[in-house]
N, C-alpha and C positions, 0 to 999 in steps of 0.2 A: 504494500500500500504506500502511496505517496501523498505528501501534502499537496493541496490543490494548486498552490502557486509554484510548485517545483516541477522541473522537467520530468515527464513520465515516459519511460522506455517500456514499450509493450512487452518486450522480452523479459522484463524484470518485474513490473508491477501491473496490476489490473484494477481499475477504479481508484479514485482518490479517497483520502480519509474523510472528506467532507461529502456526506451523502444525505443531508437533511431533507432535500426535496424528494428524493426517491423514498425515503422512510416515511415521510408525511403522506405521500400519495398511497403507499401500500397500506398503512394502518388506517387511513381514513375510509378506505373501501368498506371496512367492517365497523370501524368506530363511529363514523358519522351517522349512519342510520339508527334511529332510536329503537328499532325493533331487533337490533343485533347485539349479542353479548359475546364477549371474547374477541380475540384478535388472532388472525393468521398471517404470519409474515414469512417470506422466503428470503433469507434463511437465518436461523440463529447461529449456527456453527458451520465453519468451512468443513468440507468433506472431500474424500478422494473421488475424482471424476468430475465431469462437467467443468473442465477448465476452459481457459481461453485458448490461445495458440501455444504450441510447444515452444519452450520447455515446460510450460505449466502442466502439472499433473493433478491439481486439486482445484476446487472452486475457491474463490477469493472474495465473495460478496457477502459473507456472513458477518455478524456483529462480534463474533468470537473467532479467532483464527484456528488453524488446524492443530496448533499446540495447546490451545485453551487459554490464550492470552486475549484480554479484552481489546477491541478496537474502539475508536471514538464513537462508533455507532451504538455501542453498549451504553455510553453516556447519554446519548440522545434518548434511548428507551428509559433510562432511569429518571431523566428529567421530565419527559413529556408523557410517557406511557404509564409510569409508576408514580413518581412524585407528584405529578400534576393531575392525577385521577383520584377522586374521592374513594375512601375505603368502602363506601356503600355502593359504589358503581359496580354492576355485574361484570364489567369488562376488566376490572382490576384484579390481578392475581392476589391470593390471600397470603401475602408475605409482608413483613414489617419493613419500615424505612425509618432511619433515625431522624431525618428531617424532611419536610415536604419540599424544600428548596434544594435544587441540585444545579451545579455549574461546572462545566468542563471545557477547557481549551482544547481544540482539535489538533492544531499543529504542534510540532516540536519547535523549540526555540533554538534555532541554528542558523548559520549564514545561508543565504540563498545560493542555490547551485547554478543559477542562470546569470550570475554576475550582478544582480541587483543588490542595492544596499538596503532595501526595505523588504518587508514581509507583509502578506495579507493574513490576518488572524481571524478565525471563526470561533465563536464561543456558543456552546449549547447550554441553555439555561431556561428554566420555566419561571423566571422572574420578569417583572415588567421592564427593567432596564439593566444594562451591563456597562461597566466602564473598565478601562484597561490602564494598568499602572506599569510604567516602564522600569527597567533596572535601576535607573537613577532615583526612583521614588516618585517621579512626576506623573501626573495623569496625562493620558494621551487623548486630547480632544475632549468632547462632551460625552456624557452617557448615551449609549445607543439603545433606542427602544426596540423591544421585540413585539412586532405588530400583529403577528398571526401565529396560529398553532404550528409548532414544529420548526419555525424559522430560526436561524441562528442570528446572533449579533455579529456584525462584520466590521472589522477595523482595517481600513486600507492604508497602504504605504506607511506601515509601522517601521521606523528606523531600527535596524538591528544593531545592538551592542551587547556584548557578553553579560551574563547575569541572569536575573530572575524577572519574568513578567508575571503579573497577577491579574486575573479577571475577577471583578467584584460584582456579584449579583445585588441589585438594588430594588427597593420597594417602589410603590406607586409615586412617591415623592422624589424619585431619582436621587435619593440621598441616604436613606436608611440601608445599612449594610446587612444583607441576608445570608451571604455565603461567599467563599472565595475558592479559586483554583489557580495553581501556578505551574509554569514551565521554566526549566532552568537549562542554560547552555552547559556544555561539558568540555572537559579537557581530554588528555590522552588516556587510553585504557591503562589501569594500574592493577586491578585485582578482580577476583570473582567473589560474589556474595550470593549465598544460597538462602532461599526461603521456601516455605511450604504453602501451597495454595489449597491443597486438600489432603488430609483433613485439617480444617482450621475453623475456629469459631468466627473468624472474620468473614468467611464465605458460607457459613451455615452448614458446614460439612463435618462437624464433630471435632474432636480433640485428639483422637488417637487412631492408629491403624489396627484393625482387628487381626488377631493371630488365627485366622481361619484358613490359611493357605491360599487365599485368593485376593484379599484386599490389597489396595495399592495406595501409594502416596504420590501426589503430583508435586514435583520439586521444580522450583524456578531458579535458574542461574542468571544473575545480572552481571554484565561487564561494567565496572564502575571506574571512575577516575580517582585521583588522590583525595578528593573531597567527599567521595561516596555517591556522586551523581552518576546515573546510568548513562553510558555512552551510546547515544541513539543511533550511531552509524557503525558500531563495532561488529566485526564478523569473525572474531577469534574462534579457533577450533577448540572445543571444550570436550573433555573426556570425563565421564561420570563413572564412579565405582561405589560399591557398598564396602566400606572399610571395616565395619564390624556389625555383628548382629544377623539375625535370620531373615535376610532379604536379598534381592538381586535386581539389577537394572534390566527391565524388559523392553524398554523403548525410549526413544528420544525424538525430538522434532524442534523446529524453531518457528513454525508458522509461515515460512516462505512457501508460496504456492508452486514454486518451480523447484523445490528441493528434490534432488535425484538420489540422495543417499537413502539406504534402507532404514525404515523407522525402527527396526530391531537392533540397530547398532548402538553402541555405548558412547560413540563420539559423534558430535554434530557441531556445525558452525553456528555462532550466534547470528541472529537476524534482528535488527533494531536493538541490538545490545542484549537480547534475551535468548535463552535456550531452555528447553523443557526436558526433564528426565522423569520416567515413570518407574518407581521402585515397588516391587511386589514382594510380599512376605513369602517365606519358604518353609513355614512351619505351621502345623495345625495344633493349637493348644486350647481351643474353645470347646465348650460342651463338657460332659462328664467324662471321667476316666474310662468308664465302661463304653461310652460311645466311641472314644478314640481308639480303644483296643480293638473294637469291632471293625472300625475303619481300617486300621493297620492290618488286620487279618484278611479283610476283603481285598484291599489294594496292596498286593505284595510288592509292587514296584514303587511304593511311596518312598520318596527321598532319593530316587535314582533319576539321573538326567535332570530335566527341568521340573520334575514333579515335586510337590511339597512333602517334607517329612511329617510324621505324626508323632507327637509327644505322648509316650505311654508310661513315663516315669513320674515320680513324685517331686522331681526337682522343679522349682518355680520357673515359669517361662521367662524369657528375656523381657526386660522392661522397655527396650528401645533398640534401634539400629541407627547407624551413621552413614550418611551419603557424603562422599567427597567429590570435588570437581577440580580439574587442573587444566591449564592452557599455557602454551609456551610464552614465556616472558611476563606472566601475570602471577600475582600472589594467589595461591590456591584458596578454595573455600570448603567448608564442611558444615554439616547440619545433622543434629541428632533428632530423631523422630520417635515419638512415644508409641508404644504398643499396648494393646489391651485385650483381655479376655472377658471383659464385662459386657453382658448382652445390651446394656444401655448405650454402648458405643457402636453397636451394629449399624449397618447402612440404613435399614428400615426404621430403627429407633431414632436415629439422628434426623432422618427425613421427616418423620412425624413431629418431632419436637421443633423443627424449624418453621412449621406452618402455623399461622395464627388464624383461627376461625372466628 
């Protein structure tokens, strides 16, 4: 994906990050009529197939990319389809939102690739007005009104200087601050930082991986500069390993729709400064001891090859496993991920607890 004001090479990117008009048209087909409940949108998640021209091998018009990283379109849905829809509206999903106001800058804050000294900045927000604050702290022009459903606030010819820009969502008086979002420029890649997207209380996906032989963790690797900012153009080759505990790396990706590397590899290049690893547990320690002994007796190949072993002893199961990541020339990263045998941490239990009726 490319910022709308940057050069777009069809062999590398397909669609710009700024898709508010398309999203508005799609959702209003079902949202606008009073007799319709719910929304059908194509599509939430990128998937293998339906690409543009080769070398693309996957779709690239989802709100979430192939690796599970949010695109700016996800921010559009959070502001207009979720935050801006009453909890009593039948078309609103039954999930909580910390604040009804949401604001998101679409573009990265980086120098223009076409030789221009300015950038065009789009902001998704469900507030009446948005204003933009430059790295110097000065406001850029006047607050921009959002005049119609789904439309972004647009700031033209914003002079680029390194640092932080901030979008400020404002109330009807064009002065009361309701929320902010920032974008920061970056320096040279210096290190890898690992984080977990699932399971995580931040994403409503629980707090631990179940030791059921199947559950997985979605690990995010970020290429950061010396100040900890993600390097949005980094393409460093990252290798993931499980350095301790009962788990293994079963897949990687970076969200790039033209990625030719097999998704089963443990090494993948960063795209947009990010890479994904999927780590799967390799031990069954849930259920009763009797259940596990029966499973071990039935599955005589348990623990061989890529199949999960079955715990049939009285030794307490491991409480965690550790994923590590390395890239040439960068400081490595590691992450310890909690494990659980508590039924309350199962996929269905977590899903039920995350829904508010």
